N, CA, C and O atoms as a DFTB+ gen file, in Angstrom:
400 C
 N C O
     1  1      45.896     211.170     239.605
     2  2      44.750     211.245     238.704
     3  2      45.070     210.542     237.390
     4  3      46.235     210.432     237.007
     5  1      44.040     210.068     236.706
     6  2      44.218     209.296     235.472
     7  2      44.749     210.135     234.313
     8  3      45.287     209.589     233.350
     9  1      44.606     211.439     234.397
    10  2      45.010     212.310     233.289
    11  2      46.429     212.024     232.811
    12  3      46.667     211.945     231.606
    13  1      47.372     211.867     233.730
    14  2      48.767     211.678     233.357
    15  2      49.088     210.261     232.935
    16  3      50.147     210.012     232.358
    17  1      48.197     209.333     233.210
    18  2      48.454     207.932     232.910
    19  2      47.898     207.503     231.554
    20  3      48.216     206.416     231.072
    21  1      47.079     208.338     230.942
    22  2      46.434     208.029     229.668
    23  2      47.060     208.890     228.572
    24  3      47.310     210.078     228.770
    25  1      47.307     208.283     227.428
    26  2      47.882     209.017     226.290
    27  2      46.978     210.203     225.951
    28  3      45.756     210.056     225.939
    29  1      47.554     211.368     225.677
    30  2      46.740     212.556     225.378
    31  2      45.760     212.356     224.221
    32  3      44.640     212.865     224.272
    33  1      46.160     211.627     223.186
    34  2      45.254     211.387     222.059
    35  2      44.088     210.489     222.472
    36  3      42.976     210.639     221.964
    37  1      44.339     209.566     223.383
    38  2      43.271     208.703     223.892
    39  2      42.287     209.536     224.704
    40  3      41.076     209.387     224.539
    41  1      42.777     210.400     225.567
    42  2      41.902     211.290     226.349
    43  2      41.029     212.123     225.432
    44  3      39.829     212.268     225.663
    45  1      41.639     212.670     224.389
    46  2      40.902     213.500     223.433
    47  2      39.845     212.658     222.697
    48  3      38.718     213.115     222.502
    49  1      40.200     211.449     222.296
    50  2      39.259     210.567     221.596
    51  2      38.091     210.183     222.506
    52  3      36.951     210.103     222.051
    53  1      38.371     209.945     223.789
    54  2      37.289     209.617     224.726
    55  2      36.350     210.818     224.885
    56  3      35.132     210.650     224.933
    57  1      36.908     212.016     224.967
    58  2      36.062     213.220     225.084
    59  2      35.159     213.368     223.861
    60  3      33.971     213.665     223.988
    61  1      35.735     213.158     222.675
    62  2      34.938     213.247     221.441
    63  2      33.818     212.217     221.453
    64  3      32.675     212.531     221.121
    65  1      34.143     210.998     221.832
    66  2      33.154     209.926     221.876
    67  2      32.017     210.281     222.830
    68  3      30.848     210.071     222.508
    69  1      32.351     210.810     223.985
    70  2      31.334     211.132     224.990
    71  2      30.466     212.325     224.585
    72  3      29.385     212.524     225.138
    73  1      30.936     213.110     223.626
    74  2      30.143     214.251     223.149
    75  2      29.143     213.838     222.062
    76  3      28.223     214.595     221.752
    77  1      29.314     212.666     221.491
    78  2      28.395     212.198     220.458
    79  2      27.052     211.843     221.087
    80  3      27.001     211.255     222.167
    81  1      25.958     212.206     220.399
    82  2      24.630     211.890     220.936
    83  2      24.367     210.393     220.907
    84  3      23.857     209.834     221.878
    85  1      24.708     209.746     219.810
    86  2      24.499     208.302     219.681
    87  2      25.737     207.685     219.039
    88  3      25.764     207.471     217.827
    89  1      26.764     207.396     219.841
    90  2      27.970     206.801     219.255
    91  2      27.659     205.447     218.618
    92  3      26.886     204.654     219.154
    93  1      28.269     205.206     217.480
    94  2      28.022     203.973     216.728
    95  2      29.041     202.899     217.090
    96  3      30.025     203.155     217.784
    97  1      28.780     201.706     216.605
    98  2      29.707     200.591     216.759
    99  2      31.092     200.992     216.253
   100  3      32.101     200.729     216.907
   101  1      31.131     201.628     215.089
   102  2      32.389     202.055     214.492
   103  2      33.114     203.054     215.385
   104  3      34.339     203.002     215.500
   105  1      32.374     203.964     216.020
   106  2      32.994     204.924     216.931
   107  2      33.735     204.201     218.055
   108  3      34.826     204.609     218.452
   109  1      33.132     203.122     218.564
   110  2      33.769     202.375     219.647
   111  2      34.954     201.565     219.142
   112  3      35.963     201.452     219.837
   113  1      34.849     201.005     217.952
   114  2      35.961     200.250     217.383
   115  2      37.152     201.180     217.143
   116  3      38.299     200.790     217.362
   117  1      36.889     202.383     216.702
   118  2      37.963     203.329     216.382
   119  2      38.636     203.935     217.617
   120  3      39.736     204.477     217.507
   121  1      38.006     203.854     218.772
   122  2      38.626     204.345     219.996
   123  2      39.806     203.450     220.349
   124  3      39.659     202.231     220.428
   125  1      40.955     204.039     220.558
   126  2      42.138     203.250     220.894
   127  2      42.984     203.957     221.943
   128  3      42.770     205.129     222.254
   129  1      43.934     203.227     222.471
   130  2      44.771     203.754     223.552
   131  2      45.978     204.531     223.037
   132  3      46.617     205.251     223.805
   133  1      46.297     204.401     221.766
   134  2      47.476     205.037     221.173
   135  2      48.755     204.539     221.839
   136  3      49.636     205.318     222.205
   137  1      48.827     203.236     221.983
   138  2      49.992     202.604     222.600
   139  2      49.655     202.130     224.002
   140  3      48.558     202.369     224.507
   141  1      50.598     201.465     224.616
   142  2      50.378     200.990     225.980
   143  2      50.404     202.149     226.956
   144  3      51.226     203.058     226.846
   145  1      49.492     202.101     227.911
   146  2      49.487     203.102     228.969
   147  2      49.554     202.379     230.314
   148  3      49.737     201.163     230.360
   149  1      49.408     203.113     231.380
   150  2      49.517     202.531     232.718
   151  2      48.464     201.455     232.973
   152  3      48.664     200.598     233.834
   153  1      47.359     201.481     232.253
   154  2      46.264     200.541     232.481
   155  2      46.337     199.303     231.591
   156  3      45.684     198.299     231.876
   157  1      47.110     199.362     230.537
   158  2      47.130     198.286     229.542
   159  2      47.452     196.912     230.108
   160  3      46.866     195.916     229.683
   161  1      48.359     196.847     231.042
   162  2      48.771     195.544     231.585
   163  2      48.149     195.244     232.944
   164  3      48.472     194.229     233.563
   165  1      47.264     196.113     233.410
   166  2      46.665     195.878     234.721
   167  2      45.808     194.622     234.707
   168  3      45.057     194.368     233.766
   169  1      45.939     193.848     235.767
   170  2      45.140     192.641     235.938
   171  2      44.155     192.844     237.073
   172  3      43.916     193.966     237.521
   173  1      43.580     191.721     237.536
   174  2      42.568     191.765     238.591
   175  2      43.029     192.531     239.818
   176  3      42.296     193.365     240.349
   177  1      44.243     192.250     240.266
   178  2      44.714     192.872     241.508
   179  2      44.690     194.393     241.429
   180  3      44.211     195.061     242.345
   181  1      45.204     194.930     240.341
   182  2      45.261     196.393     240.194
   183  2      43.895     197.005     239.908
   184  3      43.626     198.138     240.307
   185  1      43.034     196.263     239.221
   186  2      41.738     196.816     238.822
   187  2      40.653     196.660     239.894
   188  3      39.554     197.193     239.741
   189  1      40.950     195.940     240.963
   190  2      39.971     195.743     242.036
   191  2      39.426     197.067     242.564
   192  3      38.249     197.155     242.916
   193  1      40.260     198.087     242.623
   194  2      39.804     199.371     243.176
   195  2      38.764     200.055     242.289
   196  3      38.125     201.014     242.722
   197  1      38.584     199.578     241.059
   198  2      37.589     200.167     240.161
   199  2      36.255     199.420     240.202
   200  3      35.296     199.822     239.543
   201  1      36.192     198.339     240.971
   202  2      34.945     197.592     241.075
   203  2      34.125     198.161     242.229
   204  3      34.544     198.146     243.386
   205  1      32.956     198.656     241.878
   206  2      32.029     199.224     242.857
   207  2      30.609     198.939     242.370
   208  3      30.423     198.175     241.423
   209  1      29.618     199.537     242.999
   210  2      28.221     199.276     242.603
   211  2      27.967     199.601     241.134
   212  3      27.219     198.898     240.455
   213  1      28.591     200.665     240.653
   214  2      28.385     201.077     239.264
   215  2      29.058     200.112     238.284
   216  3      28.470     199.743     237.267
   217  1      30.272     199.715     238.590
   218  2      31.014     198.874     237.645
   219  2      30.690     197.395     237.766
   220  3      31.141     196.604     236.937
   221  1      29.932     197.001     238.762
   222  2      29.557     195.588     238.883
   223  2      28.756     195.148     237.652
   224  3      28.720     193.962     237.323
   225  1      28.120     196.099     236.978
   226  2      27.394     195.803     235.736
   227  2      28.331     195.202     234.691
   228  3      27.913     194.376     233.880
   229  1      29.582     195.613     234.712
   230  2      30.561     195.077     233.763
   231  2      30.744     193.581     234.013
   232  3      30.717     192.776     233.082
   233  1      30.927     193.228     235.269
   234  2      31.136     191.829     235.623
   235  2      29.917     190.992     235.246
   236  3      30.053     189.838     234.839
   237  1      28.734     191.572     235.381
   238  2      27.501     190.858     235.053
   239  2      27.279     190.722     233.542
   240  3      26.571     189.817     233.102
   241  1      27.872     191.605     232.757
   242  2      27.660     191.607     231.307
   243  2      28.484     190.554     230.568
   244  3      28.066     190.061     229.520
   245  1      29.640     190.215     231.105
   246  2      30.573     189.361     230.370
   247  2      30.883     188.079     231.115
   248  3      30.943     188.050     232.344
   249  1      31.077     187.023     230.348
   250  2      31.508     185.752     230.931
   251  2      33.022     185.625     230.889
   252  3      33.632     185.051     231.792
   253  1      33.625     186.164     229.832
   254  2      35.068     186.019     229.656
   255  2      35.826     187.078     230.453
   256  3      35.507     188.266     230.402
   257  1      36.816     186.626     231.175
   258  2      37.627     187.520     231.999
   259  2      38.289     188.617     231.160
   260  3      38.393     189.759     231.607
   261  1      38.730     188.279     229.962
   262  2      39.401     189.265     229.106
   263  2      38.492     190.459     228.823
   264  3      38.955     191.599     228.807
   265  1      37.202     190.205     228.599
   266  2      36.265     191.291     228.328
   267  2      36.020     192.138     229.576
   268  3      35.907     193.360     229.490
   269  1      35.941     191.492     230.722
   270  2      35.752     192.225     231.986
   271  2      36.945     193.137     232.233
   272  3      36.784     194.311     232.564
   273  1      38.134     192.591     232.070
   274  2      39.344     193.393     232.297
   275  2      39.449     194.532     231.296
   276  3      39.845     195.641     231.653
   277  1      39.097     194.264     230.045
   278  2      39.116     195.314     229.020
   279  2      38.198     196.467     229.426
   280  3      38.604     197.629     229.395
   281  1      36.975     196.147     229.802
   282  2      36.014     197.185     230.187
   283  2      36.475     197.931     231.432
   284  3      36.360     199.155     231.497
   285  1      36.996     197.209     232.419
   286  2      37.480     197.881     233.634
   287  2      38.654     198.808     233.335
   288  3      38.780     199.870     233.943
   289  1      39.503     198.411     232.407
   290  2      40.627     199.290     232.019
   291  2      40.102     200.588     231.395
   292  3      40.644     201.664     231.644
   293  1      39.047     200.479     230.586
   294  2      38.479     201.686     229.979
   295  2      37.819     202.579     231.033
   296  3      37.881     203.804     230.932
   297  1      37.194     201.980     232.034
   298  2      36.639     202.772     233.141
   299  2      37.781     203.487     233.859
   300  3      37.678     204.670     234.184
   301  1      38.867     202.760     234.100
   302  2      40.025     203.357     234.779
   303  2      40.580     204.536     233.974
   304  3      41.058     205.515     234.548
   305  1      40.514     204.437     232.657
   306  2      40.997     205.534     231.805
   307  2      40.054     206.732     231.813
   308  3      40.447     207.835     231.433
   309  1      38.808     206.518     232.245
   310  2      37.872     207.632     232.333
   311  2      36.599     207.476     231.528
   312  3      35.788     208.402     231.491
   313  1      36.397     206.349     230.887
   314  2      35.183     206.127     230.106
   315  2      34.035     205.737     231.044
   316  3      34.244     204.955     231.972
   317  1      32.836     206.264     230.822
   318  2      31.689     205.842     231.642
   319  2      31.443     204.339     231.486
   320  3      31.783     203.754     230.457
   321  1      30.865     203.732     232.487
   322  2      30.658     202.275     232.506
   323  2      29.916     201.778     231.269
   324  3      30.332     200.794     230.657
   325  1      28.822     202.445     230.893
   326  2      28.051     201.966     229.743
   327  2      28.892     202.009     228.467
   328  3      28.784     201.119     227.623
   329  1      29.714     203.020     228.324
   330  2      30.587     203.116     227.159
   331  2      31.710     202.092     227.222
   332  3      32.112     201.550     226.192
   333  1      32.218     201.822     228.413
   334  2      33.272     200.815     228.566
   335  2      32.745     199.438     228.167
   336  3      33.460     198.648     227.552
   337  1      31.498     199.159     228.518
   338  2      30.870     197.894     228.125
   339  2      30.733     197.828     226.607
   340  3      31.051     196.807     225.998
   341  1      30.269     198.897     226.005
   342  2      30.129     198.921     224.539
   343  2      31.480     198.791     223.850
   344  3      31.588     198.119     222.824
   345  1      32.512     199.428     224.401
   346  2      33.856     199.339     223.830
   347  2      34.364     197.902     223.904
   348  3      34.895     197.384     222.922
   349  1      34.206     197.258     225.053
   350  2      34.657     195.866     225.195
   351  2      33.900     194.947     224.238
   352  3      34.496     194.048     223.644
   353  1      32.594     195.162     224.084
   354  2      31.803     194.347     223.142
   355  2      32.261     194.568     221.703
   356  3      32.396     193.613     220.938
   357  1      32.499     195.821     221.339
   358  2      32.945     196.128     219.975
   359  2      34.293     195.474     219.700
   360  3      34.486     194.854     218.653
   361  1      35.220     195.611     220.637
   362  2      36.538     195.004     220.452
   363  2      36.426     193.491     220.360
   364  3      37.081     192.871     219.522
   365  1      35.610     192.894     221.206
   366  2      35.457     191.447     221.185
   367  2      34.893     190.972     219.848
   368  3      35.363     189.983     219.287
   369  1      33.896     191.671     219.347
   370  2      33.296     191.230     218.086
   371  2      34.241     191.447     216.901
   372  3      34.166     190.727     215.905
   373  1      35.123     192.433     217.008
   374  2      36.067     192.690     215.911
   375  2      37.289     191.780     215.970
   376  3      37.802     191.365     214.931
   377  1      37.757     191.470     217.171
   378  2      39.065     190.842     217.304
   379  2      39.051     189.444     217.908
   380  3      40.116     188.844     218.047
   381  1      37.911     188.906     218.267
   382  2      37.883     187.618     218.959
   383  2      38.441     186.478     218.122
   384  3      38.959     185.502     218.665
   385  1      38.338     186.596     216.813
   386  2      38.831     185.512     215.963
   387  2      40.333     185.576     215.762
   388  3      40.916     184.647     215.204
   389  1      40.967     186.637     216.196
   390  2      42.399     186.784     216.013
   391  2      43.194     186.263     217.199
   392  3      44.411     186.101     217.113
   393  1      42.514     186.003     218.296
   394  2      43.261     185.531     219.465
   395  2      43.593     184.053     219.296
   396  3      42.822     183.309     218.690
   397  1      44.735     183.624     219.828
   398  2      45.155     182.227     219.644
   399  2      44.276     181.261     220.408
   400  3      44.499     180.051     220.356
């Protein structure tokens, strides 16, 4: 189960986020992994098992592979698909200019 693979503070932060009625952009930006976890380095091969009818929306939302993988990693950690998409969008808009 994902419980043991995700940092406890990340699990707690995801629970808090999911309890909010209308999470804001800032709420998604502030969500973090609290260090590398089992999902941080996962690529296409490992994340294939998370692609299904529900998560195909992620693939349809993004053109860049990095954003798709980011969102799939958040789904793997336990975030609902719609929130994983919002998290990937928030991270992309905050950090896209910092990538080489």
